[in-house]
N, C-alpha and C positions, 0 to 999 in steps of 0.2 A: 775855577775862577775865570779862565779864559772864555768859557761859554757864557757865564753870567755877564761878563763885560762886553760881549759882542753886541753891536748895535741892532742886530736882527732878533735878539732875545726879547720877546715881548712879555714873558711871564715865566714863573718858576713853580712847578708843582713840587712841594716839599713836605717832608715828615715833621718839619719844624724843630729839628735839632738846632741848638744855638749857633753853631758855626755856620750852618747853611743859611740861617736867617740873617746873620750878620753879613755874610757875603752878598746876599741879595740886597740888603739895605745899602751897603756901600756902593753897589752898582746901580741903584735906583730901579730895581726890577720888582714889580708887584708879584705877590705870591698867591698860590692856591694851596691852602693849608690842609694837610691830611695827617694830623698827629696820630701816632700809634700807641705810645705808652710813656710812662715816667714824666719828666719835665716838659715833654713836647706839648702836652695838653695845656700846661700853664703858659708856655711860650706863645701858643696860638691866641690865647686871650689877650696878651699884650699886643701881638702883631695885628690882630683883627679888630679888637674893640678899642684899644687905647691908641696905638699908632696909626691904625686904619690904612695899612699897606697890604692886607691879606683878606681873602675871603675863605671861609671855612667850608669844607666838604660836609654835606648833610647826609647822615646815615638814614637809610630807609627803615620802615617799620620792621622789616625782616632782619635788620642788623647788617644789611649789605649795602654798599654804595653802588648804585646803579650807573650804567654807562650814560644814561640821560643826564644825570647829575654832573658827571665829569664833563660831558660835552657842553652843558649849559655854562659851567664855570670857565672852561677853556675859551668858549666864544666870548663870554663877558670880558675876560681879562685880555685876550689876544686881539679880538676884533674891536673891543672898546665901546661897549654900551655905556650908559650913564655911570653905572657903578664901576666898570672897568676904567673909565677915564678918570674918575675920582681917585681910584687906587694908583693909577699911573702918575697923576699930578702929585699925590702925597709922597709916593716913593721917590720922585724926582726932588721934592723939597728936602727930604731926609738925606738924599745923596749929597745935595749941595751943603747941608749942614755938617755932614760927616767929615 
């Protein structure tokens, strides 16, 4: 929780377990969602499609998530391209509402 509440934390790569997601939301930190199994896949639908505070990692044709994909998402969220800025604004809105 200390890391997520630190002002230098610009994003959170998460497996989308519910506790991790809530901690990120409470601190207004946008997420890079990498669900692994069980309810995590349902959680990412809520976080990315409904709440719009996360971007989902895309799996390549080989079933592997490439380093280019990770780099693209980290740049988007941390450096703040248009999508990253939208995520950041939305995360901040939800932080204020929490």
